[in-house]
MARDREN-440256 format. One record per residue (C-alpha): residue number from 1; residue in one letter; chain; z, x, y. Coordinates in Angstrom, 3 decimals, m for minus. Last residue first. Example, Ala and Ser with C-alpha at 12.3 -4.5 7.8 and 13.67 -1.06 7.14 Angstrom:
2
<site><marro>2</marro><voro>S</voro><mitor>A</mitor><pz>7.140</pz><px>13.670</px><py>m1.060</py></site>
<site><marro>1</marro><voro>A</voro><mitor>A</mitor><pz>7.800</pz><px>12.300</px><py>m4.500</py></site>
***
This chain:
64
<site><marro>64</marro><voro>L</voro><mitor>A</mitor><pz>106.853</pz><px>110.631</px><py>89.584</py></site>
<site><marro>63</marro><voro>K</voro><mitor>A</mitor><pz>110.454</pz><px>109.432</px><py>89.695</py></site>
<site><marro>62</marro><voro>L</voro><mitor>A</mitor><pz>110.789</pz><px>106.479</px><py>92.034</py></site>
<site><marro>61</marro><voro>G</voro><mitor>A</mitor><pz>114.082</pz><px>106.276</px><py>93.937</py></site>
<site><marro>60</marro><voro>N</voro><mitor>A</mitor><pz>112.542</pz><px>106.934</px><py>97.344</py></site>
<site><marro>59</marro><voro>I</voro><mitor>A</mitor><pz>110.122</pz><px>104.049</px><py>96.808</py></site>
<site><marro>58</marro><voro>M</voro><mitor>A</mitor><pz>113.038</pz><px>101.742</px><py>95.996</py></site>
<site><marro>57</marro><voro>G</voro><mitor>A</mitor><pz>114.962</pz><px>102.945</px><py>99.041</py></site>
<site><marro>56</marro><voro>A</voro><mitor>A</mitor><pz>111.934</pz><px>102.385</px><py>101.270</py></site>
<site><marro>55</marro><voro>V</voro><mitor>A</mitor><pz>111.600</pz><px>98.868</px><py>99.858</py></site>
<site><marro>54</marro><voro>N</voro><mitor>A</mitor><pz>115.277</pz><px>98.185</px><py>100.568</py></site>
<site><marro>53</marro><voro>A</voro><mitor>A</mitor><pz>115.042</pz><px>99.560</px><py>104.111</py></site>
<site><marro>52</marro><voro>T</voro><mitor>A</mitor><pz>111.988</pz><px>97.393</px><py>104.822</py></site>
<site><marro>51</marro><voro>V</voro><mitor>A</mitor><pz>113.741</pz><px>94.321</px><py>103.439</py></site>
<site><marro>50</marro><voro>Q</voro><mitor>A</mitor><pz>116.788</pz><px>95.033</px><py>105.613</py></site>
<site><marro>49</marro><voro>Q</voro><mitor>A</mitor><pz>114.661</pz><px>95.555</px><py>108.736</py></site>
<site><marro>48</marro><voro>I</voro><mitor>A</mitor><pz>112.809</pz><px>92.296</px><py>108.141</py></site>
<site><marro>47</marro><voro>S</voro><mitor>A</mitor><pz>116.115</pz><px>90.464</px><py>107.713</py></site>
<site><marro>46</marro><voro>P</voro><mitor>A</mitor><pz>117.519</pz><px>92.029</px><py>110.891</py></site>
<site><marro>45</marro><voro>A</voro><mitor>A</mitor><pz>114.357</pz><px>90.978</px><py>112.836</py></site>
<site><marro>44</marro><voro>I</voro><mitor>A</mitor><pz>114.483</pz><px>87.287</px><py>111.793</py></site>
<site><marro>43</marro><voro>S</voro><mitor>A</mitor><pz>116.377</pz><px>86.274</px><py>114.933</py></site>
<site><marro>42</marro><voro>S</voro><mitor>A</mitor><pz>113.472</pz><px>87.312</px><py>117.124</py></site>
<site><marro>41</marro><voro>S</voro><mitor>A</mitor><pz>113.102</pz><px>90.388</px><py>119.327</py></site>
<site><marro>40</marro><voro>A</voro><mitor>A</mitor><pz>111.397</pz><px>92.506</px><py>116.689</py></site>
<site><marro>39</marro><voro>L</voro><mitor>A</mitor><pz>109.195</pz><px>89.562</px><py>115.693</py></site>
<site><marro>38</marro><voro>Y</voro><mitor>A</mitor><pz>107.857</pz><px>89.310</px><py>119.246</py></site>
<site><marro>37</marro><voro>F</voro><mitor>A</mitor><pz>107.064</pz><px>93.032</px><py>119.309</py></site>
<site><marro>36</marro><voro>G</voro><mitor>A</mitor><pz>105.364</pz><px>92.826</px><py>115.926</py></site>
<site><marro>35</marro><voro>L</voro><mitor>A</mitor><pz>103.274</pz><px>89.855</px><py>117.063</py></site>
<site><marro>34</marro><voro>L</voro><mitor>A</mitor><pz>102.156</pz><px>91.942</px><py>120.014</py></site>
<site><marro>33</marro><voro>A</voro><mitor>A</mitor><pz>101.036</pz><px>94.677</px><py>117.612</py></site>
<site><marro>32</marro><voro>C</voro><mitor>A</mitor><pz>99.110</pz><px>92.128</px><py>115.518</py></site>
<site><marro>31</marro><voro>V</voro><mitor>A</mitor><pz>97.384</pz><px>90.826</px><py>118.660</py></site>
<site><marro>30</marro><voro>I</voro><mitor>A</mitor><pz>96.468</pz><px>94.396</px><py>119.613</py></site>
<site><marro>29</marro><voro>A</voro><mitor>A</mitor><pz>95.009</pz><px>95.049</px><py>116.156</py></site>
<site><marro>28</marro><voro>H</voro><mitor>A</mitor><pz>92.936</pz><px>91.872</px><py>116.409</py></site>
<site><marro>27</marro><voro>T</voro><mitor>A</mitor><pz>91.653</pz><px>92.952</px><py>119.827</py></site>
<site><marro>26</marro><voro>L</voro><mitor>A</mitor><pz>90.673</pz><px>96.338</px><py>118.404</py></site>
<site><marro>25</marro><voro>K</voro><mitor>A</mitor><pz>88.483</pz><px>94.674</px><py>115.826</py></site>
<site><marro>24</marro><voro>L</voro><mitor>A</mitor><pz>89.049</pz><px>95.441</px><py>112.182</py></site>
<site><marro>23</marro><voro>G</voro><mitor>A</mitor><pz>85.697</pz><px>96.586</px><py>110.794</py></site>
<site><marro>22</marro><voro>S</voro><mitor>A</mitor><pz>86.995</pz><px>98.277</px><py>107.697</py></site>
<site><marro>21</marro><voro>R</voro><mitor>A</mitor><pz>86.400</pz><px>101.920</px><py>108.566</py></site>
<site><marro>20</marro><voro>R</voro><mitor>A</mitor><pz>87.454</pz><px>102.707</px><py>112.151</py></site>
<site><marro>19</marro><voro>V</voro><mitor>A</mitor><pz>89.754</pz><px>99.777</px><py>112.947</py></site>
<site><marro>18</marro><voro>L</voro><mitor>A</mitor><pz>91.233</pz><px>99.704</px><py>109.443</py></site>
<site><marro>17</marro><voro>V</voro><mitor>A</mitor><pz>91.764</pz><px>103.469</px><py>109.476</py></site>
<site><marro>16</marro><voro>W</voro><mitor>A</mitor><pz>93.510</pz><px>103.276</px><py>112.869</py></site>
<site><marro>15</marro><voro>V</voro><mitor>A</mitor><pz>95.660</pz><px>100.370</px><py>111.641</py></site>
<site><marro>14</marro><voro>I</voro><mitor>A</mitor><pz>96.716</pz><px>102.347</px><py>108.566</py></site>
<site><marro>13</marro><voro>V</voro><mitor>A</mitor><pz>97.481</pz><px>105.447</px><py>110.638</py></site>
<site><marro>12</marro><voro>L</voro><mitor>A</mitor><pz>99.552</pz><px>103.406</px><py>113.084</py></site>
<site><marro>11</marro><voro>M</voro><mitor>A</mitor><pz>101.411</pz><px>101.804</px><py>110.179</py></site>
<site><marro>10</marro><voro>L</voro><mitor>A</mitor><pz>102.284</pz><px>105.208</px><py>108.723</py></site>
<site><marro>9</marro><voro>V</voro><mitor>A</mitor><pz>103.439</pz><px>106.499</px><py>112.122</py></site>
<site><marro>8</marro><voro>V</voro><mitor>A</mitor><pz>105.611</pz><px>103.417</px><py>112.624</py></site>
<site><marro>7</marro><voro>A</voro><mitor>A</mitor><pz>107.105</pz><px>103.728</px><py>109.140</py></site>
<site><marro>6</marro><voro>S</voro><mitor>A</mitor><pz>107.905</pz><px>107.396</px><py>109.699</py></site>
<site><marro>5</marro><voro>V</voro><mitor>A</mitor><pz>109.578</pz><px>106.603</px><py>113.031</py></site>
<site><marro>4</marro><voro>S</voro><mitor>A</mitor><pz>111.555</pz><px>103.763</px><py>111.411</py></site>
<site><marro>3</marro><voro>L</voro><mitor>A</mitor><pz>112.719</pz><px>105.971</px><py>108.555</py></site>
<site><marro>2</marro><voro>A</voro><mitor>A</mitor><pz>113.719</pz><px>108.803</px><py>110.853</py></site>
<site><marro>1</marro><voro>M</voro><mitor>A</mitor><pz>115.920</pz><px>106.444</px><py>112.838</py></site>
***
């Protein structure tokens, strides 16, 4: 659960920066958010969650 909350906060920050600095329109951000909700309820959602968990595990394993 902590991973998904952290990922959501990170994505919200990225979208906020894109809206404020890069000229992303608010309507485009809303459409992307709706796409996320539809993807979460689709049959591909477990695959997306697995890939996200694997990437987070790889990032966690990096030695800097």
